[in-house]
N, CA, C and O of each residue as an XYZ file, in Angstrom:
992
protein
N      32.795     90.356    100.119
C      34.000     90.379     99.290
C      34.149     91.758     98.668
O      33.215     92.267     98.049
N      35.303     92.357     98.827
C      35.528     93.698     98.299
C      35.632     93.659     96.780
O      36.308     92.813     96.195
N      34.937     94.606     96.170
C      34.926     94.672     94.715
C      35.723     95.882     94.270
O      35.415     97.006     94.669
N      36.729     95.676     93.461
C      37.559     96.756     92.968
C      37.051     97.210     91.606
O      36.609     96.388     90.803
N      37.110     98.512     91.340
C      36.606     99.013     90.064
C      37.469     98.524     88.915
O      38.692     98.430     89.021
N      36.805     98.221     87.831
C      37.517     97.823     86.626
C      38.056     99.044     85.912
O      37.745    100.178     86.278
N      38.861     98.811     84.896
C      39.447     99.919     84.148
C      38.385    100.739     83.438
O      38.586    101.926     83.179
N      37.253    100.117     83.122
C      36.185    100.862     82.454
C      35.479    101.819     83.400
O      34.908    102.819     82.964
N      35.516    101.516     84.703
C      34.825    102.345     85.684
C      35.685    103.482     86.210
O      35.171    104.367     86.894
N      36.980    103.483     85.910
C      37.865    104.527     86.395
C      37.579    105.837     85.680
O      37.386    105.862     84.464
N      37.554    106.918     86.437
C      37.340    108.246     85.864
C      38.519    109.127     86.212
O      39.184    108.929     87.229
N      38.765    110.086     85.369
C      39.878    111.003     85.559
C      39.339    112.431     85.573
O      38.434    112.777     84.814
N      39.911    113.249     86.448
C      39.449    114.635     86.569
C      40.648    115.568     86.491
O      41.753    115.229     86.915
N      40.402    116.748     85.939
C      41.444    117.761     85.849
C      40.992    118.983     86.632
O      39.875    119.468     86.450
N      41.862    119.478     87.501
C      41.523    120.675     88.248
C      40.751    120.375     89.518
O      40.559    119.211     89.869
N      40.302    121.426     90.220
C      39.652    121.263     91.520
C      38.178    120.904     91.452
O      37.551    120.718     92.495
N      37.600    120.801     90.257
C      36.194    120.422     90.158
C      35.307    121.566     89.704
O      35.801    122.579     89.207
N      33.975    121.408     89.875
C      33.022    122.413     89.393
C      33.231    123.783     90.038
O      33.807    123.897     91.120
N      32.757    124.800     89.359
C      32.907    126.169     89.846
C      31.929    126.452     90.979
O      30.726    126.259     90.800
N      32.401    126.904     92.137
C      31.483    127.388     93.173
C      30.915    128.747     92.787
O      31.356    129.349     91.809
N      29.948    129.227     93.541
C      29.163    130.394     93.124
C      29.988    131.668     92.958
O      29.815    132.383     91.971
N      30.882    131.967     93.903
C      31.662    133.206     93.820
C      32.647    133.166     92.656
O      32.778    134.144     91.919
N      33.337    132.044     92.486
C      34.283    131.908     91.377
C      33.547    132.035     90.047
O      34.031    132.700     89.131
N      32.382    131.402     89.935
C      31.601    131.470     88.701
C      31.180    132.912     88.405
O      31.290    133.373     87.269
N      30.700    133.619     89.425
C      30.259    134.997     89.226
C      31.417    135.902     88.809
O      31.257    136.749     87.930
N      32.576    135.726     89.434
C      33.738    136.543     89.095
C      34.206    136.285     87.665
O      34.540    137.223     86.941
N      34.230    135.028     87.262
C      34.664    134.698     85.902
C      33.696    135.269     84.876
O      34.121    135.827     83.865
N      32.398    135.133     85.129
C      31.397    135.683     84.196
C      31.528    137.194     84.104
O      31.494    137.755     83.009
N      31.680    137.861     85.254
C      31.804    139.323     85.254
C      33.044    139.772     84.483
O      32.989    140.755     83.745
N      34.147    139.069     84.647
C      35.371    139.427     83.931
C      35.224    139.220     82.433
O      35.700    140.037     81.644
N      34.577    138.148     82.037
C      34.371    137.895     80.607
C      33.457    138.946     79.996
O      33.724    139.439     78.900
N      32.378    139.295     80.697
C      31.456    140.328     80.196
C      32.182    141.657     80.020
O      32.002    142.341     79.012
N      33.005    142.020     81.007
C      33.733    143.284     80.915
C      34.782    143.254     79.815
O      35.050    144.280     79.189
N      35.380    142.091     79.572
C      36.365    141.984     78.497
C      35.696    142.175     77.133
O      36.251    142.836     76.255
N      34.518    141.603     76.956
C      33.769    141.816     75.710
C      33.377    143.279     75.571
O      33.425    143.837     74.474
N      32.987    143.908     76.690
C      32.635    145.334     76.649
C      33.847    146.186     76.279
O      33.703    147.193     75.586
N      35.037    145.796     76.731
C      36.251    146.524     76.342
C      36.478    146.479     74.843
O      36.880    147.469     74.231
N      36.217    145.323     74.261
C      36.388    145.191     72.815
C      35.359    146.013     72.046
O      35.594    146.391     70.898
N      34.216    146.290     72.680
C      33.138    147.029     72.018
C      33.295    148.525     72.193
O      33.094    149.289     71.250
N      33.655    148.949     73.401
C      33.768    150.380     73.719
C      35.233    150.705     73.997
O      35.796    150.261     74.998
N      35.832    151.464     73.124
C      37.277    151.728     73.184
C      37.684    152.535     74.416
O      38.785    152.349     74.935
N      36.818    153.424     74.889
C      37.175    154.313     76.005
C      36.949    153.683     77.371
O      37.251    154.299     78.393
N      36.425    152.470     77.401
C      36.076    151.857     78.689
C      37.312    151.588     79.533
O      37.279    151.745     80.753
N      38.404    151.183     78.889
C      39.620    150.843     79.638
C      40.202    152.057     80.344
O      40.582    151.976     81.513
N      40.272    153.165     79.653
C      40.836    154.378     80.269
C      39.920    154.934     81.354
O      40.397    155.577     82.290
N      38.610    154.697     81.244
C      37.665    155.244     82.217
C      37.573    154.369     83.473
O      37.432    154.891     84.579
N      37.652    153.068     83.311
C      37.500    152.151     84.443
C      38.817    151.562     84.932
O      38.877    151.022     86.037
N      39.877    151.658     84.123
C      41.181    151.190     84.571
C      41.747    152.084     85.656
O      41.315    153.225     85.819
N      42.707    151.571     86.393
C      43.282    152.308     87.518
C      44.393    153.236     87.040
O      45.470    152.787     86.649
N      44.114    154.533     87.076
C      45.107    155.555     86.766
C      45.256    156.437     88.002
O      44.334    157.189     88.319
N      46.380    156.373     88.709
C      46.523    157.127     89.957
C      46.242    158.623     89.811
O      45.630    159.222     90.695
N      46.676    159.226     88.719
C      46.420    160.659     88.530
C      44.930    160.945     88.443
O      44.473    161.979     88.931
N      44.164    160.050     87.833
C      42.715    160.240     87.742
C      42.041    160.031     89.092
O      41.060    160.704     89.407
N      42.559    159.110     89.886
C      41.998    158.877     91.217
C      42.251    160.074     92.121
O      41.370    160.491     92.873
N      43.461    160.625     92.045
C      43.842    161.723     92.936
C      43.262    163.055     92.471
O      42.723    163.807     93.283
N      43.361    163.357     91.188
C      42.949    164.664     90.672
C      41.466    164.733     90.334
O      40.807    165.732     90.626
N      40.940    163.684     89.724
C      39.558    163.701     89.254
C      38.612    162.917     90.157
O      37.419    162.814     89.869
N      39.133    162.370     91.236
C      38.340    161.637     92.232
C      37.536    160.498     91.605
O      36.363    160.303     91.922
N      38.181    159.756     90.718
C      37.541    158.578     90.143
C      37.746    157.403     91.092
O      38.537    156.495     90.838
N      37.002    157.457     92.194
C      37.211    156.524     93.300
C      36.733    155.112     92.971
O      37.004    154.183     93.731
N      36.031    154.934     91.859
C      35.586    153.599     91.475
C      36.701    152.781     90.818
O      36.606    151.556     90.739
N      37.729    153.437     90.358
C      38.763    152.738     89.604
C      39.497    151.666     90.403
O      39.831    150.632     89.825
N      39.775    151.852     91.723
C      40.425    150.770     92.478
C      39.609    149.482     92.546
O      40.145    148.440     92.925
N      38.326    149.529     92.187
C      37.501    148.323     92.140
C      37.328    147.841     90.710
O      37.486    146.654     90.424
N      36.999    148.773     89.802
C      36.663    148.368     88.429
C      37.869    147.870     87.641
O      37.707    147.108     86.688
N      39.072    148.288     88.020
C      40.250    147.851     87.263
C      40.444    146.340     87.328
O      41.068    145.748     86.447
N      39.897    145.710     88.396
C      40.051    144.270     88.580
C      39.280    143.456     87.551
O      39.552    142.268     87.378
N      38.332    144.069     86.871
C      37.490    143.356     85.912
C      37.895    143.620     84.466
O      37.198    143.194     83.545
N      39.001    144.313     84.254
C      39.466    144.634     82.906
C      40.758    143.884     82.609
O      41.558    143.621     83.507
N      40.951    143.543     81.339
C      42.160    142.822     80.930
C      42.622    143.308     79.565
O      41.838    143.823     78.768
N      43.915    143.129     79.319
C      44.507    143.686     78.116
C      44.468    142.780     76.905
O      44.612    143.264     75.782
N      44.278    141.473     77.091
C      44.276    140.545     75.971
C      43.581    139.259     76.396
O      43.307    139.041     77.576
N      43.303    138.416     75.411
C      42.691    137.120     75.719
C      43.612    136.288     76.588
O      43.148    135.627     77.518
N      44.906    136.303     76.308
C      45.870    135.548     77.095
C      45.892    136.039     78.538
O      46.010    135.239     79.466
N      45.779    137.340     78.728
C      45.775    137.953     80.062
C      44.591    137.461     80.883
O      44.767    137.003     82.012
N      43.401    137.550     80.332
C      42.204    137.151     81.084
C      42.157    135.640     81.259
O      41.687    135.152     82.287
N      42.637    134.894     80.271
C      42.625    133.430     80.389
C      43.497    132.970     81.551
O      43.074    132.131     82.346
N      44.706    133.507     81.658
C      45.605    133.100     82.734
C      45.037    133.464     84.111
O      45.109    132.669     85.048
N      44.476    134.669     84.222
C      43.932    135.087     85.512
C      42.727    134.250     85.926
O      42.626    133.830     87.079
N      41.819    134.008     84.992
C      40.628    133.230     85.324
C      40.974    131.757     85.559
O      40.351    131.091     86.387
N      41.952    131.263     84.838
C      42.404    129.887     85.059
C      42.992    129.738     86.460
O      42.700    128.769     87.160
N      43.819    130.699     86.866
C      44.402    130.671     88.210
C      43.330    130.828     89.280
O      43.401    130.193     90.332
N      42.332    131.678     89.012
C      41.244    131.870     89.969
C      40.486    130.563     90.187
O      40.135    130.229     91.319
N      40.234    129.830     89.117
C      39.549    128.550     89.227
C      40.421    127.504     89.922
O      39.956    126.799     90.816
N      41.674    127.409     89.512
C      42.556    126.369     90.043
C      42.828    126.546     91.534
O      42.798    125.577     92.293
N      43.095    127.788     91.956
C      43.525    128.020     93.337
C      42.424    128.585     94.231
O      42.509    128.476     95.454
N      41.398    129.183     93.643
C      40.342    129.786     94.453
C      39.206    128.860     94.806
O      38.495    129.092     95.783
N      39.023    127.804     94.017
C      37.879    126.914     94.226
C      37.902    126.264     95.603
O      36.902    126.293     96.320
N      39.035    125.678     95.976
C      39.128    125.026     97.284
C      39.016    126.024     98.423
O      38.469    125.704     99.479
N      39.531    127.237     98.218
C      39.440    128.250     99.270
C      37.997    128.659     99.511
O      37.577    128.804    100.659
N      37.228    128.848     98.432
C      35.821    129.213     98.622
C      35.046    128.090     99.300
O      34.209    128.351    100.165
N      35.314    126.851     98.921
C      34.629    125.729     99.564
C      34.974    125.646    101.049
O      34.128    125.275    101.863
N      36.201    125.986    101.400
C      36.658    125.890    102.786
C      36.165    127.071    103.618
O      35.725    126.887    104.753
N      36.236    128.295    103.057
C      35.855    129.492    103.800
C      34.363    129.791    103.729
O      33.767    130.255    104.701
N      33.771    129.523    102.582
C      32.420    129.998    102.306
C      32.471    131.141    101.288
O      33.518    131.753    101.077
N      31.330    131.414    100.664
C      31.285    132.384     99.568
C      31.590    133.802    100.031
O      32.436    134.474     99.441
N      30.924    134.259    101.060
C      31.108    135.646    101.509
C      32.522    135.918    102.019
O      33.130    136.907    101.607
N      33.070    135.072    102.906
C      34.457    135.325    103.328
C      35.444    135.312    102.169
O      36.394    136.094    102.157
N      35.228    134.432    101.195
C      36.130    134.399    100.048
C      36.042    135.698     99.253
O      37.068    136.246     98.851
N      34.833    136.193     99.023
C      34.676    137.442     98.277
C      35.287    138.618     99.035
O      35.897    139.501     98.432
N      35.123    138.626    100.349
C      35.737    139.699    101.143
C      37.253    139.675    100.991
O      37.895    140.711    100.817
N      37.804    138.478    101.062
C      39.259    138.351    100.929
C      39.707    138.748     99.523
O      40.700    139.460     99.374
N      39.004    138.308     98.510
C      39.365    138.605     97.124
C      39.385    140.112     96.869
O      40.353    140.644     96.324
N      38.320    140.788     97.264
C      38.259    142.229     97.007
C      39.199    143.011     97.925
O      39.703    144.065     97.539
N      39.436    142.502     99.134
C      40.378    143.183    100.024
C      41.787    143.166     99.443
O      42.484    144.180     99.481
N      42.211    142.031     98.907
C      43.545    141.961     98.303
C      43.616    142.763     97.010
O      44.642    143.377     96.716
N      42.531    142.760     96.234
C      42.507    143.572     95.018
C      42.574    145.059     95.314
O      43.271    145.804     94.624
N      41.844    145.499     96.348
C      41.900    146.909     96.750
C      43.267    147.268     97.316
O      43.774    148.363     97.073
N      43.866    146.348     98.071
C      45.204    146.601     98.601
C      46.223    146.735     97.477
O      47.134    147.559     97.550
N      46.066    145.923     96.440
C      46.950    146.035     95.280
C      46.799    147.390     94.614
O      47.791    148.008     94.227
N      45.556    147.860     94.476
C      45.323    149.191     93.904
C      45.903    150.279     94.793
O      46.508    151.229     94.296
N      45.722    150.148     96.110
C      46.275    151.136     97.033
C      47.788    151.187     96.981
O      48.379    152.262     97.083
N      48.421    150.028     96.822
C      49.876    149.985     96.684
C      50.331    150.730     95.444
O      51.311    151.474     95.482
N      49.614    150.528     94.338
C      49.957    151.206     93.093
C      49.833    152.711     93.231
O      50.725    153.449     92.812
N      48.730    153.176     93.818
C      48.521    154.626     93.982
C      49.561    155.206     94.931
O      50.110    156.276     94.671
N      49.836    154.503     96.035
C      50.795    155.011     97.016
C      52.193    155.133     96.419
O      52.871    156.138     96.632
N      52.629    154.123     95.675
C      53.958    154.168     95.071
C      54.046    155.223     93.978
O      55.116    155.784     93.740
N      52.935    155.497     93.314
C      52.948    156.513     92.256
C      53.138    157.924     92.806
O      53.505    158.837     92.067
N      52.890    158.099     94.094
C      53.033    159.421     94.707
C      54.443    159.678     95.232
O      54.747    160.790     95.665
N      55.293    158.680     95.197
C      56.669    158.861     95.672
C      57.476    159.700     94.688
O      57.276    159.601     93.478
N      58.381    160.520     95.196
C      59.147    161.425     94.314
C      60.328    160.753     93.628
O      61.474    161.177     93.778
N      60.030    159.699     92.874
C      61.066    158.986     92.135
C      60.609    158.806     90.697
O      59.453    159.060     90.361
N      61.530    158.365     89.857
C      61.217    158.225     88.433
C      60.124    157.187     88.205
O      59.231    157.394     87.384
N      60.193    156.061     88.933
C      59.164    155.032     88.735
C      57.800    155.531     89.198
O      56.771    155.117     88.664
N      57.788    156.425     90.197
C      56.524    156.995     90.653
C      55.881    157.865     89.594
O      54.662    157.841     89.422
N      56.691    158.634     88.882
C      56.153    159.455     87.800
C      55.543    158.598     86.699
O      54.496    158.939     86.148
N      56.193    157.492     86.382
C      55.653    156.605     85.348
C      54.336    155.979     85.789
O      53.386    155.901     85.010
N      54.283    155.538     87.034
C      53.073    154.890     87.531
C      51.922    155.869     87.700
O      50.758    155.480     87.612
N      52.239    157.140     87.941
C      51.202    158.125     88.236
C      50.246    158.311     87.059
O      49.050    158.529     87.255
N      50.767    158.225     85.852
C      49.943    158.435     84.668
C      49.648    157.134     83.913
O      48.972    157.157     82.885
N      50.147    156.008     84.413
C      49.931    154.734     83.732
C      48.566    154.164     84.090
O      48.038    154.408     85.175
N      48.008    153.404     83.163
C      46.710    152.761     83.366
C      46.932    151.280     83.685
O      47.470    150.527     82.873
N      46.507    150.883     84.879
C      46.682    149.506     85.337
C      45.356    148.767     85.267
O      44.340    149.261     85.756
N      45.361    147.583     84.659
C      44.154    146.764     84.580
C      44.509    145.311     84.889
O      45.661    144.896     84.770
N      43.496    144.556     85.286
C      43.702    143.137     85.533
C      43.405    142.728     86.962
O      43.521    143.527     87.891
N      43.020    141.471     87.121
C      42.717    140.916     88.440
C      43.938    140.312     89.109
O      43.807    139.606     90.109
N      45.132    140.580     88.572
C      46.335    139.901     89.046
C      46.633    140.168     90.508
O      47.111    139.271     91.203
N      46.367    141.376     91.002
C      46.625    141.667     92.410
C      45.816    140.761     93.320
O      46.352    140.203     94.277
N      44.508    140.608     93.027
C      43.660    139.719     93.813
C      44.050    138.263     93.603
O      43.989    137.465     94.539
N      44.452    137.907     92.377
C      44.860    136.536     92.087
C      46.104    136.181     92.887
O      46.218    135.059     93.382
N      47.037    137.117     93.023
C      48.222    136.861     93.847
C      47.829    136.650     95.305
O      48.431    135.832     96.001
N      46.823    137.384     95.768
C      46.330    137.159     97.118
C      45.746    135.770     97.285
O      45.965    135.122     98.308
N      44.998    135.305     96.282
C      44.448    133.945     96.297
C      45.575    132.912     96.288
O      45.517    131.913     97.005
N      46.586    133.158     95.484
C      47.726    132.251     95.419
C      48.447    132.174     96.756
O      48.864    131.096     97.181
N      48.593    133.314     97.416
C      49.230    133.337     98.741
C      48.433    132.502     99.736
O      49.010    131.727    100.499
N      47.112    132.655     99.731
C      46.268    131.881    100.639
C      46.384    130.389    100.355
O      46.433    129.581    101.283
N      46.428    130.028     99.097
C      46.575    128.625     98.721
C      47.903    128.067     99.236
O      47.962    126.940     99.727
N      48.958    128.859     99.120
C      50.256    128.428     99.602
C      50.299    128.251    101.107
O      51.006    127.376    101.607
N      49.550    129.072    101.841
C      49.528    128.957    103.295
C      48.699    127.768    103.758
O      49.075    127.088    104.713
N      47.591    127.512    103.101
C      46.707    126.432    103.518
C      47.134    125.069    102.970
O      46.906    124.040    103.605
N      47.749    125.070    101.799
C      48.178    123.808    101.182
C      49.654    123.924    100.787
O      49.975    123.880     99.599
N      50.546    124.069    101.754
C      51.945    124.380    101.447
C      52.682    123.305    100.660
O      53.632    123.614     99.941
N      52.267    122.058    100.780
C      52.997    120.966    100.120
C      52.366    120.535     98.802
O      52.873    119.635     98.133
N      51.275    121.167     98.432
C      50.650    120.817     97.152
C      51.591    121.171     96.005
O      52.141    122.272     95.989
N      51.788    120.274     95.051
C      52.666    120.606     93.920
C      51.973    121.527     92.916
O      50.824    121.297     92.539
N      52.673    122.552     92.497
C      52.214    123.451     91.445
C      53.189    123.332     90.288
O      54.400    123.470     90.466
N      52.662    123.080     89.118
C      53.517    122.895     87.948
C      53.788    124.244     87.292
O      52.936    124.804     86.602
N      54.994    124.747     87.525
C      55.407    126.019     86.946
C      55.638    125.842     85.454
O      56.397    124.975     85.023
N      54.965    126.685     84.672
C      54.995    126.569     83.207
C      54.539    125.190     82.742
O      54.897    124.737     81.655
N      53.729    124.518     83.599
C      53.185    123.193     83.298
C      54.275    122.129     83.125
O      54.035    121.083     82.522
N      55.467    122.397     83.655
C      56.584    121.475     83.471
C      57.225    121.056     84.781
O      57.470    119.869     84.998
N      57.504    122.030     85.673
C      58.284    121.767     86.882
C      57.363    121.786     88.105
O      56.690    122.785     88.362
N      57.333    120.695     88.849
C      56.513    120.608     90.057
C      57.231    121.273     91.220
O      58.342    120.880     91.576
N      56.597    122.280     91.814
C      57.159    123.015     92.943
C      56.118    123.042     94.059
O      54.955    123.335     93.783
N      56.487    122.746     95.319
C      55.521    122.876     96.418
C      54.942    124.283     96.471
O      55.640    125.259     96.197
N      53.682    124.379     96.819
C      52.960    125.655     96.761
C      53.651    126.757     97.561
O      53.688    127.909     97.129
N      54.202    126.404     98.737
C      54.819    127.439     99.567
C      56.046    128.047     98.887
O      56.289    129.247     99.011
N      56.817    127.234     98.175
C      57.986    127.765     97.473
C      57.583    128.516     96.209
O      58.235    129.483     95.815
N      56.513    128.066     95.586
C      56.020    128.765     94.399
C      55.580    130.186     94.757
O      55.868    131.133     94.026
N      54.879    130.326     95.888
C      54.439    131.653     96.337
C      55.639    132.532     96.665
O      55.665    133.708     96.300
N      56.634    131.969     97.352
C      57.841    132.736     97.665
C      58.545    133.197     96.397
O      59.031    134.325     96.324
N      58.599    132.330     95.409
C      59.248    132.679     94.140
C      58.498    133.799     93.436
O      59.114    134.743     92.941
N      57.171    133.703     93.388
C      56.367    134.754     92.750
C      56.503    136.079     93.500
O      56.572    137.142     92.883
N      56.540    136.012     94.825
C      56.720    137.223     95.615
C      58.068    137.869     95.379
O      58.164    139.092     95.285
N      59.132    137.044     95.280
C      60.462    137.582     95.020
C      60.536    138.236     93.648
O      61.143    139.295     93.491
N      59.915    137.600     92.653
C      59.904    138.173     91.308
C      59.154    139.506     91.293
O      59.611    140.476     90.688
N      58.000    139.545     91.963
C      57.222    140.782     92.006
C      57.982    141.893     92.715
O      57.973    143.042     92.273
N      58.648    141.540     93.831
C      59.394    142.557     94.575
C      60.556    143.098     93.755
O      60.746    144.311     93.665
N      61.329    142.204     93.162
C      62.476    142.651     92.363
C      62.020    143.508     91.182
O      62.621    144.540     90.886
N      60.961    143.076     90.517
C      60.482    143.815     89.352
C      59.918    145.167     89.740
O      60.052    146.128     88.983
N      59.285    145.263     90.908
C      58.700    146.533     91.321
C      59.757    147.568     91.663
O      59.526    148.763     91.481
N      60.923    147.133     92.161
C      61.965    148.104     92.519
C      62.958    148.343     91.385
O      63.693    149.331     91.394
N      62.977    147.427     90.399
C      63.929    147.592     89.307
C      63.317    148.196     88.064
O      64.035    148.641     87.169
N      61.973    148.217     87.998
C      61.314    148.757     86.819
C      61.244    147.775     85.678
O      60.832    148.140     84.577
N      61.641    146.523     85.914
C      61.601    145.510     84.859
C      60.200    144.946     84.734
O      59.361    145.123     85.617
N      59.959    144.263     83.621
C      58.692    143.558     83.488
C      57.853    143.997     82.333
O      56.756    143.466     82.160
N      58.289    144.925     81.535
C      57.550    145.275     80.345
C      56.165    145.827     80.593
O      55.238    145.510     79.849
N      55.996    146.653     81.629
C      54.712    147.280     81.872
C      53.773    146.488     82.756
O      52.683    146.967     83.067
N      54.159    145.292     83.170
C      53.325    144.512     84.067
C      53.292    145.187     85.434
O      54.321    145.651     85.926
N      52.113    145.241     86.047
C      51.956    145.970     87.312
C      52.447    145.113     88.471
O      51.648    144.566     89.231
N      53.765    144.997     88.602
C      54.328    144.161     89.659
C      54.057    144.743     91.042
O      53.963    143.998     92.017
N      53.933    146.051     91.135
C      53.620    146.656     92.432
C      52.263    146.186     92.927
O      52.081    145.950     94.121
N      51.300    146.048     92.001
C      49.981    145.539     92.378
C      50.070    144.091     92.824
O      49.403    143.695     93.780
N      50.885    143.295     92.143
C      51.071    141.897     92.538
C      51.621    141.824     93.960
O      51.126    141.060     94.790
N      52.634    142.615     94.226
C      53.251    142.617     95.545
C      52.260    143.072     96.610
O      52.220    142.514     97.707
N      51.462    144.086     96.283
C      50.449    144.558     97.227
C      49.427    143.490     97.558
O      49.019    143.362     98.713
N      49.001    142.713     96.554
C      48.069    141.627     96.802
C      48.663    140.545     97.680
O      47.977    140.002     98.546
N      49.937    140.224     97.467
C      50.610    139.222     98.287
C      50.712    139.666     99.746
O      50.386    138.908    100.659
N      51.165    140.890     99.951
C      51.357    141.391    101.321
C      50.015    141.490    102.045
O      49.901    141.105    103.209
N      48.993    142.013    101.343
C      47.679    142.133    101.968
C      47.121    140.764    102.344
O      46.550    140.596    103.421
N      47.288    139.790    101.456
C      46.817    138.443    101.761
C      47.508    137.856    102.976
O      46.868    137.216    103.810
N      48.801    138.070    103.080
C      49.546    137.555    104.229
C      49.070    138.202    105.534
O      48.877    137.516    106.538
N      48.884    139.519    105.514
C      48.440    140.220    106.718
C      47.034    139.805    107.123
O      46.749    139.657    108.312
N      46.164    139.618    106.155
C      44.795    139.210    106.462
C      44.748    137.811    107.076
O      44.009    137.570    108.031
N      45.532    136.906    106.531
C      45.459    135.513    106.971
C      46.236    135.248    108.250
O      45.917    134.312    108.983
N      47.234    136.045    108.522
C      48.028    135.827    109.736
C      47.720    136.827    110.841
O      48.117    136.628    111.989
N      47.012    137.903    110.501
C      46.706    138.915    111.498
C      45.225    139.121    111.687
O      44.648    138.656    112.670
N      44.597    139.823    110.744
C      43.187    140.159    110.856
C      42.316    138.926    110.691
O      41.260    138.826    111.315
N      42.754    137.971    109.845
C      42.046    136.736    109.540
C      40.829    137.008    108.658
O      40.296    138.118    108.628
N      40.406    135.974    107.944
C      39.214    136.081    107.110
C      37.973    136.179    107.971
O      37.037    136.906    107.638
N      37.957    135.443    109.092
C      36.846    135.524    110.035
C      37.318    136.332    111.246
O      37.890    135.757    112.172
N      37.094    137.648    111.264
C      37.664    138.478    112.328
C      37.120    138.161    113.708
O      37.778    138.468    114.701
N      35.911    137.542    113.811
C      35.347    137.265    115.122
C      35.673    135.860    115.615
O      35.275    135.479    116.716
N      36.395    135.091    114.805
C      36.722    133.729    115.202
C      37.617    133.716    116.438
O      37.426    132.899    117.339
N      38.596    134.624    116.480
C      39.511    134.684    117.620
C      38.778    135.109    118.882
O      39.039    134.578    119.961
N      37.847    136.078    118.753
C      37.072    136.532    119.905
C      36.212    135.395    120.446
O      36.125    135.192    121.657
N      35.577    134.657    119.537
C      34.750    133.528    119.947
C      35.585    132.462    120.646
O      35.162    131.886    121.648
N      36.774    132.208    120.106
C      37.660    131.210    120.707
C      38.067    131.623    122.118
O      38.044    130.803    123.035
N      38.441    132.901    122.299
C      38.859    133.372    123.621
C      37.711    133.290    124.623
O      37.919    132.950    125.787
N      36.485    133.606    124.159
C      35.326    133.553    125.059
C      35.046    132.125    125.503
O      34.802    131.876    126.684
N      35.079    131.180    124.554
C      34.832    129.786    124.904
C      35.914    129.250    125.837
O      35.623    128.478    126.751
N      37.160    129.659    125.607
C      38.241    129.212    126.483
C      38.053    129.744    127.896
O      38.286    129.026    128.869
N      37.624    131.027    128.015
C      37.361    131.613    129.330
C      36.196    130.909    130.016
O      36.232    130.684    131.226
N      35.162    130.559    129.248
C      33.986    129.899    129.816
C      34.325    128.512    130.324
O      33.855    128.106    131.387
N      35.150    127.769    129.563
C      35.560    126.436    130.002
C      36.398    126.512    131.269
O      36.243    125.696    132.178
N      37.302    127.516    131.322
C      38.124    127.676    132.521
C      37.264    128.010    133.743
O      37.562    127.568    134.853
N      36.213    128.777    133.545
C      35.319    129.136    134.639
C      34.567    127.917    135.159
O      34.393    127.752    136.366
N      34.118    127.055    134.226
C      33.421    125.825    134.631
C      34.358    124.909    135.394
O      33.956    124.274    136.370
N      35.616    124.837    134.951
C      36.592    123.995    135.650
C      36.787    124.458    137.091
O      36.861    123.643    138.011
N      36.869    125.792    137.280
C      37.052    126.315    138.644
C      35.820    126.050    139.505
O      35.937    125.773    140.699
N      34.646    126.136    138.896
C      33.400    125.961    139.636
C      33.258    124.553    140.171
O      32.823    124.345    141.303
N      33.637    123.566    139.329
C      33.500    122.178    139.725
C      34.805    121.582    140.245
O      34.888    120.378    140.488
N      35.818    122.421    140.412
C      37.089    121.991    140.979
C      37.691    120.853    140.149
O      38.099    119.827    140.693
N      37.743    121.046    138.836
C      38.300    120.050    137.935
C      39.767    120.352    137.726
O      40.133    121.499    137.466
N      40.619    119.335    137.836
C      42.049    119.507    137.659
C      42.508    118.582    136.534
O      42.098    117.424    136.461
N      43.341    119.096    135.684
C      43.838    118.297    134.575
C      45.025    117.427    134.957
O      45.451    116.586    134.165
N      45.557    117.609    136.134
C      46.690    116.807    136.585
C      47.408    117.506    137.717
O      46.941    118.539    138.196
N      48.522    116.973    138.154
C      49.268    117.610    139.219
C      50.096    116.606    139.979
O      50.564    115.616    139.417
N      50.277    116.866    141.273
C      51.080    115.967    142.089
C      50.286    114.726    142.473
O      49.060    114.704    142.365
N      50.985    113.706    142.917
C      50.322    112.463    143.290
C      49.504    112.588    144.567
O      48.574    111.813    144.791
N      49.856    113.584    145.423
C      49.165    113.694    146.703
C      47.858    114.476    146.615
O      47.235    114.732    147.645
N      47.425    114.862    145.413
C      46.172    115.593    145.282
C      45.073    114.687    144.728
O      44.130    115.177    144.107
N      45.179    113.377    144.942
C      44.222    112.428    144.365
C      42.797    112.696    144.851
O      41.851    112.577    144.073
N      42.631    113.053    146.114
C      41.288    113.253    146.657
C      40.631    114.506    146.100
O      39.410    114.647    146.182
N      41.415    115.418    145.535
C      40.824    116.671    145.050
C      40.365    116.548    143.600
O      39.617    117.400    143.121
N      40.792    115.520    142.901
C      40.442    115.393    141.492
C      39.113    114.660    141.325
O      38.758    113.800    142.131
N      38.413    115.002    140.302
C      37.201    114.282    139.953
C      37.590    113.060    139.145
O      38.311    113.176    138.155
N      37.120    111.885    139.556
C      37.497    110.652    138.881
C      36.366    109.645    139.018
O      36.473    108.525    138.518
C-alpha cells in the first residue's frame, strides 16, 4: 500500500540547494576581497580594471582581479546571489573545472571588451579609458546566458515579482546592456562588460563549447561505428529486395 507523506513530513527548499565547491570558493574569495577593500583604501584603484593602467603601466593582473572587487554591500550581494542561483546547477552539470574555465573566460572577455571599447576614438571611449571598473557582473552575465540556454523555460522572477522564462530574461538583459553601452546610460554601471560576458558565453557554448574535445571524440566514435558497419556489412534499411544482404 502506497504511503503518502503527511503535512508534517513535507519540506520546503529555496534556491538550487547547497553550494558546490567552485561556487563556494568564488563566494568566499569575493567576500574576503570586499572586506580587504574596506580595510585598504587603495586596493580598489590598484586591482580594479582601469584600461589606461593596463595599457600604459602594464597592470596585466587587473582583467582578473577586478572580478573579485565590489563597490557596495548591495553590489556584492546581488552578484553572489545570482552566482548561487544560476551557477549551482551549471557546475553540477559541467563539473568544477569546466565551470571555472567558463566563468573566468567570460569575465576576461568582459574585461577585454571594456579595454577594447576604451581605445575607440569616441567620447565614451575617453570616459572608459580612465574609469575604474569592478565587479563580477561580466562573468555573472555569462553564467546567466548559459542558464538561459540550458534551461530556457525555467521561470525567473524579475525584481522578485514577474515570472519570465529564462531565455526571454537573458534576451532582455542583453538588450538593456547593449542599449546602455551605446547610449552611455546607466549611471556608471559597466554595461560594456556585461555585454562582453554575454557575447563570450554565447560563443563558448555554441562554438568552442565548454568541453572543446567533446566534438572531436564524437566525430571519432561516429567514424569508428561507420567503419564497423562497413566491415560487417550492416545496413540500417533500404529497398525490399536487399533482404538477403541485411543481418537479421
